ZAMARGU-4260 file (C-alpha; in steps of 0.2 Angstrom, whole numbers, plus 5000, padded with zeros to 4 digits):
<rodrens>
0) 5036/5046/5065 | 5024/5038/5077 | 5008/5030/5072 | 4996/5044/5075 | 5007/5056/5064
5) 5007/5043/5050 | 4988/5041/5051 | 4985/5060/5051 | 4996/5062/5036 | 4987/5049/5027
10) 4970/5056/5031 | 4976/5073/5026 | 4982/5067/5009 | 4966/5058/5006 | 4955/5073/5011
15) 4964/5084/4998 | 4963/5071/4985 | 4944/5068/4988 | 4940/5087/4987 | 4951/5091/4972
20) 4946/5076/4962 | 4928/5079/4965 | 4930/5098/4961 | 4939/5094/4945 | 4925/5082/4939
25) 4911/5095/4944 | 4919/5111/4937 | 4934/5106/4927 | 4935/5109/4908 | 4948/5104/4895
30) 4960/5118/4891 | 4966/5114/4874 | 4980/5127/4877 | 4982/5132/4859 | 4984/5149/4851
35) 4978/5154/4833 | 4983/5168/4822 | 4983/5174/4804 | 4997/5172/4793 | 4994/5180/4776
40) 4977/5173/4770 | 4977/5157/4782 | 4973/5155/4800 | 4988/5145/4807 | 4992/5137/4824
45) 5004/5149/4833 | 5007/5140/4849 | 5003/5123/4858 | 5007/5119/4876 | 5018/5104/4877
50) 5006/5094/4889 | 4989/5101/4882 | 4976/5090/4874 | 4980/5099/4857 | 4998/5093/4858
55) 4992/5075/4862 | 4981/5075/4847 | 4997/5080/4836 | 4994/5099/4833 | 5010/5108/4830
60) 5014/5127/4828 | 5013/5132/4809 | 4999/5120/4804 | 4985/5128/4793 | 4968/5128/4801
65) 4955/5122/4788 | 4940/5120/4799 | 4936/5129/4816 | 4921/5126/4827 | 4911/5119/4812
70) 4916/5133/4800 | 4926/5129/4784 | 4941/5141/4783 | 4950/5133/4768 | 4943/5122/4755
75) 4956/5109/4750 | 4956/5100/4733 | 4947/5084/4734 | 4944/5071/4721 | 4927/5071/4712
80) 4919/5055/4708 | 4905/5051/4695 | 4888/5051/4702 | 4880/5040/4689 | 4878/5022/4692
85) 4891/5010/4685 | 4885/4997/4673 | 4893/4979/4675 | 4901/4971/4660 | 4888/4959/4652
90) 4901/4946/4649 | 4911/4946/4665 | 4899/4954/4677 | 4912/4965/4684 | 4909/4984/4687
95) 4921/4996/4679 | 4934/5004/4691 | 4928/5018/4702 | 4940/5032/4696 | 4939/5051/4700
100) 4934/5062/4686 | 4944/5077/4692 | 4949/5088/4707 | 4938/5101/4715 | 4943/5115/4719
105) 4959/5115/4708 | 4970/5122/4722 | 4967/5127/4741 | 4954/5141/4742 | 4952/5152/4757
110) 4933/5154/4762 | 4929/5173/4765 | 4919/5173/4781 | 4921/5191/4785 | 4933/5200/4797
115) 4921/5201/4811 | 4917/5183/4811 | 4935/5178/4810 | 4940/5189/4824 | 4926/5181/4835
120) 4932/5164/4831 | 4950/5168/4835 | 4945/5176/4852 | 4937/5160/4859 | 4944/5143/4865
125) 4943/5131/4850 | 4933/5116/4853 | 4933/5108/4836 | 4947/5110/4824 | 4955/5102/4809
130) 4972/5107/4803 | 4984/5101/4789 | 5003/5101/4788 | 5008/5115/4776 | 5022/5104/4769
135) 5009/5093/4762 | 4997/5106/4756 | 5004/5108/4739 | 5007/5090/4736 | 4988/5086/4732
140) 4975/5076/4741 | 4985/5060/4742 | 4998/5068/4753 | 4988/5078/4765 | 4992/5076/4784
145) 4976/5079/4793 | 4975/5082/4812 | 4958/5084/4821 | 4954/5091/4838 | 4937/5088/4845
150) 4931/5092/4862 | 4914/5096/4870 | 4922/5103/4885 | 4917/5092/4899 | 4914/5074/4894
155) 4932/5068/4894 | 4934/5074/4913 | 4917/5067/4918 | 4921/5051/4911 | 4933/5048/4925
160) 4919/5049/4938 | 4918/5029/4939 | 4936/5029/4942 | 4934/5042/4956 | 4919/5032/4964
165) 4930/5016/4963 | 4944/5025/4973 | 4931/5030/4986 | 4925/5012/4987 | 4943/5006/4989
170) 4946/5018/5002 | 4932/5012/5013 | 4934/4994/5009 | 4953/4992/5012 | 4952/5003/5027
175) 4938/4993/5035 | 4945/4976/5030 | 4962/4980/5039 | 4954/4991/5054 | 4942/4977/5058
180) 4956/4964/5061 | 4950/4952/5047 | 4967/4953/5039 | 4977/4950/5055 | 4980/4960/5071
185) 4998/4964/5065 | 4991/4974/5050 | 4977/4984/5059 | 4989/4999/5062 | 4992/5000/5043
190) 4974/5002/5039 | 4974/5021/5036 | 4990/5021/5027 | 4987/5007/5015 | 4969/5013/5011
195) 4976/5030/5006 | 4991/5023/4996 | 4978/5012/4986 | 4964/5024/4984 | 4973/5040/4980
200) 4979/5035/4962 | 4960/5033/4958 | 4955/5049/4966 | 4968/5059/4957 | 4963/5052/4940
205) 4952/5067/4935 | 4967/5078/4938 | 4978/5068/4926 | 4963/5068/4913 | 4962/5087/4913
210) 4977/5089/4902 | 4981/5105/4913 | 4999/5107/4918 | 4996/5113/4936 | 4983/5099/4939
215) 4994/5086/4932 | 5008/5092/4944 | 4996/5092/4959 | 4990/5074/4954 | 5008/5068/4954
220) 5012/5076/4971 | 4996/5069/4979 | 5000/5051/4973 | 5018/5053/4979 | 5013/5060/4996
225) 5000/5046/4998 | 5014/5033/4997 | 5024/5041/5011 | 5013/5036/5027 | 5013/5018/5022
230) 5032/5018/5019 | 5035/5026/5036 | 5024/5013/5044 | 5033/4999/5035 | 5050/5007/5040
235) 5045/5006/5058 | 5044/4987/5056 | 5061/4984/5050 | 5071/4978/5065 | 5089/4980/5059
240) 5095/4998/5060 | 5106/4997/5045 | 5092/4989/5034 | 5080/5003/5041 | 5092/5017/5036
245) 5095/5009/5019 | 5077/5007/5015 | 5073/5024/5022 | 5086/5033/5010 | 5080/5022/4995
250) 5061/5026/4998 | 5066/5045/5001 | 5075/5045/4984 | 5060/5037/4975 | 5049/5050/4983
255) 5060/5065/4978 | 5062/5057/4960 | 5043/5055/4958 | 5040/5073/4963 | 5054/5080/4952
260) 5048/5071/4937 | 5030/5074/4940 | 5032/5093/4943 | 5046/5096/4930 | 5038/5087/4915
265) 5021/5094/4918 | 5026/5109/4907 | 5038/5100/4895 | 5035/5088/4880 | 5032/5070/4885
270) 5047/5058/4883 | 5048/5040/4880 | 5048/5029/4896 | 5041/5044/4906 | 5026/5034/4912
275) 5036/5019/4917 | 5048/5030/4927 | 5034/5039/4936 | 5026/5022/4940 | 5042/5014/4946
280) 5047/5029/4957 | 5030/5031/4965 | 5028/5012/4968 | 5045/5010/4975 | 5041/5022/4990
285) 5032/5009/5000 | 5038/4994/4991 | 5057/4995/4996 | 5052/4997/5015 | 5040/4983/5013
290) 5054/4972/5007 | 5064/4978/5021 | 5051/4973/5034 | 5049/4956/5026 | 5067/4953/5023
295) 5078/4960/5029 | 5087/4968/5014 | 5103/4959/5011 | 5116/4972/5005 | 5131/4960/5005
300) 5135/4942/4999 | 5145/4938/5015 | 5139/4921/5021 | 5143/4926/5039 | 5130/4940/5039
305) 5115/4935/5050 | 5099/4929/5041 | 5082/4933/5048 | 5073/4918/5055 | 5056/4913/5050
310) 5042/4925/5051 | 5032/4918/5037 | 5016/4926/5039 | 5022/4944/5044 | 5035/4943/5030
315) 5023/4939/5017 | 5010/4952/5023 | 5023/4966/5023 | 5029/4962/5006 | 5012/4961/4998
320) 5007/4977/5007 | 5022/4986/5000 | 5018/4980/4982 | 4999/4984/4982 | 5000/5003/4979
325) 5011/4999/4964 | 4998/4988/4957 | 4985/5002/4961 | 4995/5014/4951 | 4995/5003/4936
330) 4976/5001/4937 | 4966/5017/4935 | 4966/5015/4916 | 4965/4996/4917 | 4957/4989/4932
335) 4961/4971/4929 | 4978/4971/4937 | 4971/4976/4954 | 4957/4964/4953 | 4969/4950/4949
340) 4981/4955/4962 | 4967/4956/4976 | 4961/4939/4970 | 4978/4931/4971 | 4980/4938/4989
345) 4964/4931/4994 | 4967/4914/4987 | 4985/4913/4992 | 4981/4918/5010 | 4967/4906/5011
350) 4975/4891/5004 | 4994/4893/5007 | 5000/4906/5019 | 4987/4904/5033 | 4989/4885/5034
355) 5008/4887/5034 | 5007/4901/5047 | 4996/4890/5058 | 5010/4877/5057 | 5023/4889/5061
360) 5013/4896/5076 | 5011/4879/5083 | 5029/4875/5081 | 5034/4891/5090 | 5021/4887/5104
365) 5028/4870/5106 | 5046/4878/5107 | 5040/4890/5120 | 5032/4876/5130 | 5048/4866/5130
370) 5059/4881/5135 | 5046/4885/5149 | 5046/4866/5155 | 5065/4866/5154 | 5066/4882/5166
375) 5053/4874/5177 | 5064/4858/5178 | 5079/4868/5182 | 5070/4876/5196 | 5064/4860/5203
380) 5081/4852/5202 | 5089/4867/5210 | 5076/4866/5224 | 5079/4847/5227 | 5098/4850/5228
385) 5096/4865/5240 | 5083/4857/5251 | 5091/4839/5252 | 5109/4837/5247 | 5116/4854/5252
390) 5107/4852/5269 | 5115/4835/5272 | 5132/4842/5266 | 5131/4856/5279 | 5127/4844/5293
395) 5142/4833/5287 | 5154/4848/5287 | 5149/4852/5305 | 5151/4834/5311 | 5168/4833/5302
400) 5174/4849/5311 | 5168/4842/5327 | 5177/4826/5325 | 5193/4835/5321 | 5194/4829/5302
405) 5199/4845/5294 | 5204/4837/5278 | 5187/4829/5276 | 5178/4844/5281 | 5187/4854/5268
410) 5182/4842/5254 | 5164/4843/5260 | 5165/4862/5259 | 5172/4861/5241 | 5158/4849/5236
415) 5145/4860/5245 | 5152/4876/5236 | 5151/4867/5219 | 5133/4862/5222 | 5128/4880/5227
420) 5135/4886/5211 | 5125/4873/5201 | 5110/4879/5210 | 5114/4897/5206 | 5115/4892/5187
425) 5099/4882/5188 | 5088/4894/5198 | 5096/4911/5195 | 5089/4919/5211 | 5101/4934/5208
430) 5092/4936/5191 | 5075/4936/5198 | 5079/4948/5212 | 5092/4960/5205 | 5091/4959/5186
435) 5102/4954/5171 | 5116/4967/5176 | 5121/4960/5193 | 5118/4942/5186 | 5131/4946/5173
440) 5143/4953/5186 | 5142/4936/5195 | 5143/4926/5179 | 5159/4936/5173 | 5168/4933/5189
445) 5164/4914/5187 | 5169/4913/5169 | 5185/4923/5172 | 5192/4909/5183 | 5190/4897/5169
450) 5195/4908/5155 | 5213/4911/5161 | 5213/4929/5156 | 5203/4945/5156 | 5184/4945/5155
455) 5177/4962/5157 | 5159/4968/5159 | 5153/4985/5153 | 5135/4988/5158 | 5122/5002/5158
460) 5106/4995/5165 | 5095/5009/5171 | 5078/5000/5168 | 5073/4981/5169 | 5065/4973/5154
465) 5052/4959/5157 | 5056/4943/5166 | 5056/4932/5150 | 5068/4945/5141 | 5080/4945/5156
470) 5080/4926/5157 | 5084/4925/5138 | 5097/4938/5139 | 5106/4929/5153 | 5105/4912/5145
475) 5112/4919/5129 | 5126/4927/5138 | 5129/4910/5147 | 5131/4901/5131 | 5141/4914/5122
480) 5153/4915/5136 | 5155/4896/5137 | 5159/4896/5118 | 5171/4910/5120 | 5181/4900/5134
485) 5180/4884/5124 | 5183/4890/5106 | 5190/4908/5108 | 5203/4916/5120 | 5204/4931/5131
490) 5202/4946/5132 | 5183/4944/5132 | 5172/4959/5133 | 5154/4959/5138 | 5143/4974/5135
495) 5125/4976/5142 | 5114/4991/5141 | 5095/4994/5143 | 5084/5009/5139 | 5065/5012/5140
500) 5065/5006/5122 | 5074/4990/5123 | 5090/4981/5128 | 5106/4975/5119 | 5120/4963/5124
505) 5136/4959/5115 | 5151/4947/5118 | 5167/4948/5109 | 5182/4937/5111 | 5200/4937/5103
510) 5200/4919/5096 | 5201/4913/5078 | 5182/4917/5076 | 5167/4906/5071 | 5167/4897/5055
515) 5153/4902/5042 | 5147/4884/5041 | 5144/4884/5060 | 5134/4900/5059 | 5123/4894/5044
520) 5120/4877/5050 | 5123/4875/5068 | 5111/4861/5071 | 5118/4851/5057 | 5136/4854/5063
525) 5133/4849/5081 | 5133/4867/5087 | 5117/4866/5097 | 5122/4881/5108 | 5120/4892/5093
530) 5103/4885/5089 | 5098/4887/5107 | 5103/4905/5107 | 5093/4908/5091 | 5078/4900/5098
535) 5079/4910/5114 | 5081/4926/5103 | 5065/4922/5093 | 5055/4918/5108 | 5056/4936/5114
540) 5056/4944/5097 | 5075/4949/5097 | 5088/4949/5084 | 5103/4937/5086 | 5119/4942/5076
545) 5134/4929/5077 | 5148/4933/5065 | 5167/4932/5063 | 5177/4949/5063 | 5188/4951/5048
550) 5203/4952/5060 | 5198/4937/5070 | 5187/4934/5085 | 5168/4930/5087 | 5155/4943/5089
555) 5138/4938/5097 | 5125/4952/5099 | 5107/4951/5105 | 5095/4966/5101 | 5078/4967/5109
560) 5066/4982/5107 | 5050/4985/5117 | 5034/4984/5107
</rodrens>
């Protein structure tokens, strides 16, 4: 899914949430979803929808209605207390106990309001209702189990207007903050997706407050869909193919679970833990890809698996962005979690992450300068050898041939050939002129003479990546092949492929394989070649994978993608 499609999907979900939320506030009305009927001389509750407001108040089928819309239907026995003033004891000053003098009426009494008025009451949606459990009716006033329902029809839904307005404010504020580049250029493309995922839980709050099953289901669908664009954008930032696939399946599972629970339970009784389950599933849709983009996700404890190198600021940003919608989901009823979360982000970014990121950026810049200076020095030394020593050796060979010293001329030619090979390694004119593929052909031929066995190259290089990428790929191949000759054994297989979207390189040997401690701490163990390969990979934004196959042999892989 490209960035334009992601933004369009996010904008579409936001537009629907804005319209539906505002329409619910303007025209919505509580539907108590309760049915009344007569049973003998009583008016009783015959049916209650599981997710209705009446069900949330505790009304159940079979309860006897005692008051309906301000009209008393059944007079229940009540204790009668004396109305005369109690005289305190003249000695102690204490007032006598306030005890009831009787019960009035003696038993539940149905009020005769007339058939026409009763029919009119039963034909309209009740707004005010008091009911009592029939099991407690015969036990007396002390055992009554009362349930009351009160609703003016609109105030409960309209009370969500401040939450809706806050959602609109978050939509504009978060979108503007990221789109303006104030949060960093790397986060600018995420502006629309993050704004939608943060604001829609607030915009959909009126639907949840309506107690209407279809609106509850629609609100759940909108919230889940609002998380999908951000999840897709974060998935695109996971470099490793396996991590991206794993995170994608997990996010899709969370989305399906959130939709199923939200839609299926909208017409069924609430169950314990339902709110937590809906929150966890919806929050997991962007959170899992956010962890993957920051991680990557480690699916195994194998110590030889590659570990992503430091992308401190980007890793922190992606993890925080993935978690922010989850905080927003927990905030429509209690705003303080989102407020605390945003304050923590601002303070942490200001006083911790940004200073560390500046140090990391400075270190990367210094490393790149060192690499550039090294390559410049290689080119200078190659030019000096070519223009000075090789020219002198060429003249010496001609003189020795002319003097008839064939043995001396052959020695001079051998030295000249070696110097030309050194110049080729230092300056790499074949790499500059023809690209990595032909340069690897030349390198494999040279390495095969030293390896004492088969060194084979499989290449598919239709396009050429940028010059810095080609140089990094060739240097990594040089180092990996040198290690394969020194520590491994033939056959050695080199694979190189390029497409419009990137380039890949892999080198496999049949030796005993690299030890885990060498991969994890190459600089400490003296394996500076591994550290050099890792630095070259980081310099071009590629992933370096060095591991030992279970059956033996070392695998070195370099994967670069065009940005």
